[in-house]
C-alpha positions in Angstrom: 0.0 0.0 0.0 1.4 3.4 -1.0 -1.4 5.8 -0.2 -3.1 6.8 3.1 -6.1 4.6 3.9 -9.4 6.5 4.3 -12.9 5.5 5.1 -15.8 6.5 2.9 -19.3 6.2 4.3 -22.7 6.8 2.8 -26.1 5.4 1.7 -27.7 3.7 -1.2 -31.2 4.0 -2.5 -32.4 1.3 -4.9 -34.2 2.7 -8.0 -34.8 -0.7 -9.7 -34.7 -4.2 -8.4 -35.5 -6.9 -11.0 -35.1 -10.6 -9.9 -35.3 -13.2 -12.6 -35.3 -16.9 -11.6 -33.3 -19.1 -14.0 -32.8 -22.4 -12.3 -35.7 -23.1 -9.9 -35.5 -26.2 -7.7 -37.8 -28.0 -5.3 -35.0 -30.1 -3.8 -32.5 -27.3 -3.1 -31.6 -23.7 -3.6 -32.9 -21.9 -6.7 -30.7 -19.6 -8.7 -31.9 -16.0 -9.4 -30.2 -13.2 -11.4 -31.0 -9.8 -9.9 -30.5 -6.6 -11.8 -30.2 -3.5 -9.6 -29.8 0.2 -10.3 -29.1 2.4 -7.3 -28.0 5.8 -6.2 -25.1 6.4 -3.9 -24.9 9.4 -1.6 -22.2 10.4 0.9 -18.5 10.0 0.5 -19.3 7.6 -2.4 -21.7 9.5 -4.7 -23.1 8.5 -8.0 -25.0 5.8 -9.8 -24.5 2.0 -9.5 -25.5 -0.9 -11.8 -25.1 -4.4 -10.4 -25.8 -7.9 -11.5 -26.1 -10.5 -8.7 -26.5 -14.2 -8.7 -28.4 -15.4 -5.7 -28.8 -18.9 -4.3 -32.2 -18.8 -2.6 -33.9 -21.5 -0.5 -37.7 -21.5 0.0 -37.0 -21.3 3.8 -34.0 -19.7 5.4 -31.2 -17.4 4.3 -29.9 -16.7 0.8 -26.4 -16.1 -0.4 -25.2 -14.0 -3.3 -22.2 -12.8 -5.4 -22.1 -9.9 -7.8 -20.2 -7.1 -9.5 -21.3 -3.5 -9.6 -20.0 -0.6 -11.7 -20.2 2.7 -9.8 -20.0 5.9 -11.8 -19.5 9.1 -9.8 -16.9 9.9 -7.1 -15.2 8.6 -4.1 -13.9 11.2 -1.6 -14.4 13.9 -4.2 -12.4 12.2 -6.9 -14.4 11.4 -10.1 -14.5 8.3 -12.3 -15.9 4.8 -12.2 -14.9 1.6 -10.4 -16.0 -2.0 -10.0 -17.0 -3.5 -6.7 -17.1 -7.3 -6.3 -19.5 -8.3 -3.6 -20.7 -11.3 -1.7 -23.2 -11.6 1.2 -26.3 -13.1 2.8 -29.9 -12.2 3.0 -31.7 -13.1 6.2 -35.4 -12.0 6.8 -35.0 -9.3 4.1 -31.8 -7.8 5.7 -28.8 -7.8 3.4 -25.3 -8.0 4.9 -22.4 -7.9 2.4 -18.7 -7.3 2.0 -17.1 -5.9 -1.2 -13.7 -4.9 -2.6 -12.6 -2.7 -5.4 -11.6 -4.9 -8.4 -7.9 -4.1 -8.9 -7.3 -2.0 -12.1 -11.0 -1.0 -12.4 -10.7 2.6 -11.4 -11.0 5.2 -14.2 -10.1 8.9 -14.5 -9.3 10.3 -11.0 -10.1 6.9 -9.5 -7.3 5.2 -11.3 -5.2 3.1 -8.8 -8.1 2.9 -6.3 -8.0 -0.1 -4.0 -10.1 -0.9 -1.0 -12.6 -3.1 0.8 -15.8 -2.5 2.8 -19.4 -3.5 2.7 -23.0 -2.6 3.2 -26.1 -3.4 5.2 -29.5 -2.9 3.5 -33.2 -3.7 3.5 -33.8 -6.0 0.5 -34.5 -3.9 -2.6 -34.7 -0.6 -0.8 -31.9 1.4 1.0 -28.8 0.8 2.9 -25.6 2.1 4.5 -22.2 1.6 2.9 -18.5 1.9 3.9 -15.3 1.5 2.0 -11.8 1.6 3.4 -9.7 2.8 0.4 -6.4 4.1 -0.8 -4.7 4.8 -4.1 -1.7 2.8 -5.4 
């Protein structure tokens, strides 16, 4: 690490949430692709587009993985970045971790690295954090 690590915090507001089942099962978890468009406010500000693959059981928690492109700014620096995420959904509460995909930062976000996560209500709003630095 060459730069100083900082913490960005903020919120997300989901604008669209579109789940599409593609491998439904009676004897185990079903697979669902979810397309989400959301707005970030706070230290991370802008628009995000994410595709998630979720393994959902009829009863109990679900798990998911995904990649999101965020276009906007982090700590006042503009550009775009990719966040790779994974997490769980329990009773409509989402808890996830994410990290900046190395080499994905553009413009003023070139060299961005970091990790963090979010907590959210399924398909609605959430709080975010990212501990980041620049290479």
